[in-house]
C-alpha positions in Angstrom: 0.0 0.0 0.0 1.9 3.1 -1.2 1.2 6.7 -0.3 -1.7 8.3 -2.2 -1.3 11.7 -0.7 1.4 13.8 0.8 0.8 15.7 4.0 2.3 19.1 4.5 2.2 20.5 8.0 2.0 24.3 7.6 3.9 26.3 10.3 3.3 25.0 13.9 -0.5 25.1 13.9 -0.8 21.3 13.9 2.2 20.6 16.1 1.0 23.0 18.8 -2.4 21.2 18.9 -0.8 17.7 18.7 1.7 18.3 21.4 -1.0 19.4 23.8 -2.9 16.1 23.5 -2.6 13.0 25.7 -0.6 10.1 24.2 -3.7 8.1 23.4 -5.1 10.9 21.4 -1.8 11.5 19.6 -1.7 7.8 18.7 -5.2 8.0 17.1 -4.4 11.2 15.3 -1.3 9.5 13.7 -3.4 6.5 12.8 -6.0 8.7 11.1 -3.3 10.7 9.2 -2.0 7.4 7.9 -5.5 6.6 6.5 -5.5 10.0 4.8 -2.1 9.3 3.2 -2.8 5.8 2.1 -6.4 5.1 1.3 -7.9 5.9 -2.2 -11.3 6.6 -0.7 -11.3 7.9 2.8 -14.5 7.1 4.8 -16.4 10.2 5.8 -16.1 9.2 9.5 -12.4 10.2 9.2 -12.4 13.0 6.5 -15.1 15.4 5.5 -15.5 18.4 3.3 -16.9 21.3 5.2 -20.0 22.8 3.6 -20.1 26.5 3.0 -16.3 26.9 3.1 -13.8 27.6 0.4 -12.3 24.1 0.1 -11.8 23.3 3.8 -11.9 19.8 5.0 -11.8 18.3 8.5 -9.8 15.3 9.7 -12.1 13.6 12.2 -10.6 11.9 15.2 -12.6 10.3 18.0 -11.1 8.8 21.2 -13.7 7.5 23.6 -16.3 10.2 23.9 -13.9 12.9 22.9 -14.0 14.3 19.4 -11.1 16.2 17.7 -11.0 18.0 14.4 -8.0 19.0 12.3 -8.6 21.4 9.5 -6.9 20.9 6.1 -7.2 21.7 2.4 -5.7 20.5 -0.8 -2.9 22.1 -2.8 -2.8 20.5 -6.2 -4.4 17.1 -6.3 -2.5 15.0 -3.8 -0.9 17.4 -1.3 -3.0 17.9 1.8 -2.0 21.0 3.8 -2.7 20.4 7.5 -3.6 23.5 9.6 -5.1 24.0 13.1 -6.9 21.4 15.3 -9.1 21.6 18.3 -11.2 19.5 20.6 -14.9 19.6 19.6 -17.2 20.1 22.6 -20.3 21.2 20.8 -22.4 19.7 17.9 -21.6 22.6 15.6 -18.0 23.5 14.7 -17.2 26.9 16.4 -17.2 29.8 14.0 -13.9 31.1 15.5 -12.2 27.8 14.6 -13.5 27.9 11.1 -12.4 31.5 10.6 -8.9 30.5 11.9 -8.7 27.7 9.4 -9.7 30.0 6.6 -7.1 32.5 7.6 -4.4 29.8 7.7 -5.4 28.7 4.2 -5.1 32.3 2.9 -1.7 32.7 4.7 -0.4 29.5 3.1 -1.3 30.6 -0.4 0.1 34.1 0.1 3.4 32.8 1.4 3.5 30.2 -1.4 3.0 33.0 -4.0 5.6 35.2 -2.3 8.2 32.5 -2.0 8.1 31.2 -5.6 11.6 30.9 -7.1 
């Protein structure tokens, strides 16, 4: 089973979130990221397009009754840019988290445009 997608961790957004999680949650996050890298078709339980956003997706992680979300988006076809994550405590994704993810996406493309050789 080869890699289908490459993951790119933009700045420290993901790392800061990941480092603040207990070991058990970190392990499940890594397992879920591996699914994202290797499976052709990712089940929606692990990966979902967010409606009413400009191409944002959420990586979905559940450990016991705790739910975590990591925002990401595609750059080209098979590069997944990983942004911020948070622990979901309400049914609806908090607007502030969505806005932060949208800002990270804009920042990524602005820096990419600026840093072209």
